[in-house]
N, C-alpha and C positions, 0 to 999 in steps of 0.2 A: 645721602645714599640710603635707600629704603631696603626693607627686607626683601621686597620683590626683586630688586636689583641684585642682591646677594644670592638669593635663592636661584635666580636666573632660569626661569621656565623655558627660555629659548636655548639653553645650553644643550649640546649633543647628549644623547643617551649615555654615552661612555664617559662623560665628563666627571671629574672627581669633585664631589660636593665640598669636602673639607678643604681642598685646595682653593676653591672659589672663595670660601668664607675666610680663609687665612689671608689671601691676597687682598680681599676687601678690607680686612682689619688693618693691614699694613698701609693701604692707601688712606684710610681714615686717620691713622696716626701721622702719616706724612702731611696730610692737609692740616692737621692740628698743630704742626710745627715740631712733631716728634715726641709729644708728651700729651697724654690724656688719661682721664680716670677710666677704669673698667666699666663703671656704670654709664658714663657718657658714651663709651664705645658701644655698649649694648643698645642704648637709646638711639644713637645715630645709625646703627646698622639694622636695627629691628630684630636682631638675633636674641635668643634667650641668654640670660646672664651666664648660665652654666656652659653654654657653647662658647661664649667669649672667654670665659675662664680657661677652658680646655685649649683654645687656640693660643691664648697668651702663655699658658704653661708650656706648650710645645715650642713656641717661638723663644721663650726664655731658655729652654733647654738647648736650643740651637745656638744660643748666644746672640740672637737678633734683637732682643729687648730685655730690659731689666724691670722687675716688678718690685716696687717700693711702696709699701702700704697699699693704697687703692689705686695707684698710678702705674701705667705702663709707659716706659721710656725707650725709644729706639736707641740701639747701640751702634758704634762704628762697624762692628762685624757685619751688619746688614749690608754695608756697602760692597761686600764681596760679590753680590748679585750684579750691581751696576758695574763693578770693575770687570766682571766677565764680559759684559757687553762692550765696554770701552776697549778692552784688550782685543776683542774680536774685530772691531772696526779699525783699530790701530791709528785713528786720526789724532788723538792727543799725543801719542808717542811720536808720530812722524811729522805732524804739522805744528804741534804745540811750541817747540823751540823757535820756529819762524814767527809765530804769533807774538811770542814774548819779545823777540828782537824788534818787531815792528812797534809794539807798545812802547818800548824804550826809546825808539827813534822819534816817535810822534808825541810821546808823553800823554797818550790817551789809552783808554781801555780797548782791548781787542778781544773779540769773541769768535768762537767757531761753533756753528749750529748745523743741525741736520733736520730734514723734514720728518715730521711725525703726524701723519694723516693731514688734517687741515690746520696743523699747528707747527711751531718751530721749537725745537728742544736744544738747549745748549749743552755741548760736550767738552768745551774748554773755555776758560775765562782767565784773562790776564788783566788785572786791575791796576789803577794808579793809587798811591797812598797820598791822598789829599783830603782836605775837609769836605769838599763837595765832590764826591766820587760816584761814578756811574758803574753799576755792576749788577750782574745776574748770577744766580747760583748754578752750578753744574746740575743739570737735570731739570731746570725750570722749563715749563711749557708755556709758550706765548701764542696768541692767535696770529695766524699768518697775516691777516690784514693790518695788524698794528706794528709790524716789524719791517726792517729793511730786507732780511733774507726771504720773507714771506712771498713777495711777488716773484722772486727768482724761482722758488720751488713751485709756485702755482703755475708757472709757464709749462710745467710738465704734467699738470693735472689732466685727467680724463674728464669726460662729461659727467661720469658718475661721481668723481671727486668734487666737481663744482656743485652738483646737486646736493651732496651731503653738506658741503659748506653752507649753501643757502638755507638748508633746513636747520642747521645749527644756529645760524644767525637769527633766523625767525624765532626759534625756540628760546634763545638766550641773547637778546639784542644787547644787553649791557655787558656780556662776557663774564658773568659770575663764575662760570666753570673754570676760568683761567685764574687761579688764585695768586699767581706770581705778579700780576699787574693790577692796577686799580681799575674799577669798573669803567666801561666806555662812556664817554660823554654823550648824553642823548642828543640826537640830531646831527652829530658830526659824522660825515662820511669819509671812509678811508679810500673809497674808489679802487678796490682791489683789482677789478677787471681792467681798468685803464692803466693802473700802475704795472700790472702784469704784462700788458702789451708793450709798455715802454721798456720794462726790464728785458723782455725778449729781444727788443730792437737794440737797446743800448749795451746790454751785457752787465749792467749794474743797477742798483735800486737804492732809494732813499727812504728813510723814516723821518719825517719832519714833524716831530712832537705828537705822533699817534699814540705812543705808549702813555705819555703824560707830558704836561707842559714843561718845556725846558730841555727835553731829551731829544737829541738828533743822532742819526746813525746812517752809515753808508756801507753797503754790502756788495761783494763781488763773489760769483760762484767759483768753486774749485771743481775741475772736471778730471775724469780719468781718461785713459787712452782712447776709450770708445766715445768720448764726448758726454758721458753721463755725469750729471751733477752729483757729487758725493757729499758735498757740504758747502757752506758759505762762510766767508770771513767778513766780519763787520767791525768797523771802527765806531765806537760809541762815545759821544761827547755831550757837553752841556752848552746851552746857548750863551752862557757867559764866556765860552771859549770859541765856539764855532757856530755858524749858521749852516743850514743845509747847503747853501750855495758855496760857502767857503770850504766845506767838506769836499764838495765835488771838485773845486778848483785846486785846493792845496793838498788834499789827502788822496784823492783817487789815483794819481800817477804812482805814488808810493805803494798804495794798496795793491794795485795791479802788478807791480814789480814783485811784491811778496807772493802773490797768488801764482805768478809764473814759476817762482822758485818752488812753491809747494807742489804744483802740478808736476814739475820735474822730479821732485822728491818721491811722489807717488809712483811715477813711471819707473824710477830706478830702484825703488825699494826692493830688497831681496825678500823672498817668501819667508814668512815667519816659521820658525821651527815649532811643531806641535808640542804643547805642554799639556800632558794628561791631567784630568781632574781626579781628585781623590775619590775613591769609591765610598759610598755612604750606606749601602744596604746593611752591612754588619753593624754600623754605628746606630742606625735607627732601630734595629732589632734590640740592641742592648738598651737603648734609651726607653723603648717600649716596656721592656722587662723591668727596668728601674722605676719608671713612673706609673706603670699600669695604664688604666683607662684614661688618665689625665693627659697622656701623651698621644697625639693624633699622628700616627705613623704615616698615613697617606699624605698629610700636609707636608711633613718633613721631606718625604721622598719626592713629592712634586716640586718643591722649591729647589731641591738639589739638582734637578734637571737643568736649571738655569746656570749652575756653576760648571756644567760640562763644557760650556763654550769658553773661549779665551783666545790668547795669541796662538795663531796657527790652527785655530779651531773655529773659524767664523761660520762655517756651514758644516753640519754633521748629519749623516743618515741615522736612522733609528738604531741600527746595530752599534754604531760608535757611541751614541749617547748611553745605551744600555751598558756597554762595556766600561765607559768612563765612570759611571755612577755605581756600577755593580748591581743595578736593578734588573729584574726580569724584563724581557722585551715587552710583555703585555702591560706591566706597570708603567714602564717608560712611555709606552704608546698612549696610554690613557692620560698621563700627565701632559704630554705634548698636545693631545687633542684639546685638553682644558686650557692650556696656555695659549694655543693658537686661537681658540674661541674668544679669549679675553684680550687678545692683541699683544701679548708679550713675546710670542713666537710667530714667525712667518714661515710658511712652507713654500719651497721651491723645488718642484718635482718630488724626488724622493728624499730631499734634504731639508733641514730646518735651520733657521738662523734667528738669533734674538733681535728684537726691535728696540728702538729708542725708549719705548714705554717702560722697559725694565728700570730705567732711571727714576721712574715715578715711585719706586719702592724705597722710599726713605732718603734718596740721594740729595735732594735739595737742602733739607735742613741739616743733614749730617755733614755735608761738604763745607759748611760754615763753622764747624766746631774749632775751637782753639785747643792747644795742647793742654791748657789748664782744665778745660771742660772735659777732655778725654780722661785726664788723670783723676778728677775729683771722686768718682764712684770707687775707683780702686784704692784711693787713699782712705776713703771711709771704711772699706772692707779691712784694710790694714790696721786701722785704729781699733776696729772691733776685735781683731785678732790679738793685738799686742797690748791694748789698753793704754797707749801713749800717743801723743800728738804726732802727726805725719804731715809733711809738706813737700811741695815741688818748687824748684827755683831754677832760674836761668842766670847766665853770666852777663852782667851789665858793667862794662868798664872793668874796674878793679873790685867790684862788688858782686854779690849775688842779690837777686831780687826775687822775693817770694811771689809766686803767681797763683798758687793753689794751696789750700791748707785745710786740714780737719783737726780740730782740737779734741783731746780726750775729755771725758766727763769727770776727771779727778778734781778734788778740791784744790790740790796744788799741781798745776800744769804749766807748761811753757806758753807764755802769752806773747805771740807774734802775729801780726796781721798781714794779709795780702798787700803787697806793695812795699813792705819793709825791705830796706837794703842794709846789708851787713858786709864787712870786709871779707873777701873770698879766702884770704890766706889763713884766717882763724876759724873757719867753719868747715864742717864735714862735707857739705854740698859744694862749697867753694873749692875744696881740694880735689873733689871728684871732677869738677868742671875744668879746673886748671890742668889736671892730669890728662884730660882728654884733648887738650890742645896740641898742635904740632910742636915739636921740641923747641924750635927757634922762637915761636911765639910765646911759649911758656917761659923760656929764659928771659925774653924781653920784658914780659910782664913782671917777673920777679925782680928784675934789675931796676925797674922804675917804681915799684910799689912802695908805699910808705908803711913800713912794718913797725907798728906800735905795740908795746906790751899791754894788752887789754886786761890781763890778770897776771899773777906771778907764774902761771904755767904757759903763757903764750909763747910759741916758737917764733922768734924774730930773726934768727940767723938765716940768711939767704941760702947758704950751703946746706944747712939742715933741712930747710923747706924743700929745696930741690931734690934732696935724697928722699924725703917723705913722699913727694909727688911721684917720683919714680916707683916707689913701693906701692902707692895707691893704684897707679896704672897697671902694675903686675897683678895685684890682688883683687882689683875690681871693687874696692870699697875703701872708705876712710872713716876712722873713728877719732873724734876730737873730744878730749877730756878736760873740761874746765878751762879751755883756752879763750873762749869768748866771754864767759861769765862764770864766776865761782859757783859750783854746784850743778852746772849744766853739762850734760854729756849728750853727744849726738853721733849717730852713725848714718852714713849716706852711701848711695850707689848711683851709677849713671843710668841715663835713659838715652838709647841710641835711635837715630832715624833709620830710614830704609837703606841708606848708604853706609851705615855703621858709624856715623859721626855722633859724638856726644852732644846732645842738644839741650839736655836738662839733667837735673839730679833730684833724687827723692831721698828724704831722710826720716828718721824717727828721733825725736828729741825727748829727753827725760831727765829727771833729777837724779843725781848720783846715788841717792839712797835707794832708788828703785831697783837697779840692777848693776852688777859689777861689769867691768869691761869684758870679761870672759863671757858672761851671760848675754851681753849685747851681741857678741859674735855667734854664740851657739843658739840663742833663742830668737833674737830680733832679726839678725841678718838673713836667715833663710826666708822668713816672711817678707822682709823688705825686698829681697831679690825676686820673689814670686810676684809681688805687686809691680815692680819695675818691668818684669817680663810681660805682664798683662797690659800695662800701659804701652809698651813697645809694640805688642801685637796689634792693638787697636790703632796706634799711630801709623804702623806700616800699612794697614788696610785703608785707613782714612786718607793717608798721604800718597797713595799710589798715583792718583790723578788730580787730587785737590791739594792746594797749598794750606798747610796747617800752621797758623801763627803761633808763636811761642806764648803770647799773652793775648 
């Protein structure tokens, strides 16, 4: 991406320059996998380093990236922009469960994709857990000619659309602009025009190893009551399991059955209740006063326009966008002009709607984060605050398994590595996780657990443990004092998912000489709860439409 691209001399006179530069920076970070040095960002964009620093400072204050040393790293909170688009189109919410059932039935990956200019962008993905797995990330953009949904969408292209496609192919024959797929094999023709004619006639389309050798896919369009294609559902497999022909013979009937159910779901779905976006005008003014010239208020306000959309707010007039964000109409209008010019917003009469391109703002790399990766920076902040080691763990059978950890810099510290398993009953995180289970399951685990005295302090009475777990559930934390190891004290709190279920625990572990049990509760516990709340906030944003693995 060049300076000319970011400066964008073709932009309308009313376009917001800082918003253009901020969006370009986010795209560069996305293309770099979510992490890049500020110097490399300046070189890749052609912008002055001081400009990149101001953009990064603004995005950091918004919570969209973290600045560590010389690197900028995208954060899960950035996914709120893509979530607004996904909530607006409602396809993952309405059709995702049917895609998941089909994936379970076929034991194959199932994707939902929407058209994005001359490309195909994924909005839902259900994968199979096997050694050789076929998957794309939510938000990934693929060239239409190398996919199964592409010919289906191309059937609706205008002559102008076809002209732009041919120009893009001529300018980039290898397809380097599509970073989610390997470059195109020279000399191999995908014959998009012929495949589009077949797709129009048959009502389905195949991808026979156009993405890369070994990958095959079959796609069927999903239409609304007017007959308009709203998306396509594709079953993706590997040639070790299916050929293109066996996909057509064995999978097509079941895929069509699922699509029929999806179309009925769309037709019968009640209108979504509008959910207002939070106003941001007062917040940006406060941030500007706090950070001074390093905070680019016009960038923050421009990005906030994308969050005005969502469930029940798929299309909005200017007045509604200004009201939702708290921005003056003139400010919101300039932001919309900029976003429309760049392709993130489409105008329909007097209304505006977000486009699939919003997902290009960090969603592909962030949608693949694990819970451990989400937690890691918050654990690091916690260790900086309390100067003791902090960890994240999940329940595995009767044990806890450490999935993320940040050690303190002390000479004498708790030495545990990621992957370590310890008995749940004798650890603070284990008790938090056990307390979060349904009562019947908790009782069953206690009844079968092998309770061994690991130290002279270890509680091994099932009745006493049951009472302790009830207390942990009420108080929201557990403190274990020398029960796992002499001299070791630990305090833990739960991490909840979007549904309120306990999915992990966070702890601080220290030597008994460091703090008393009372100090653990008065000094460490508040910081621990703050860290857990921040992990939960990121998890809830990242997990709204993407599956976040625990490890």
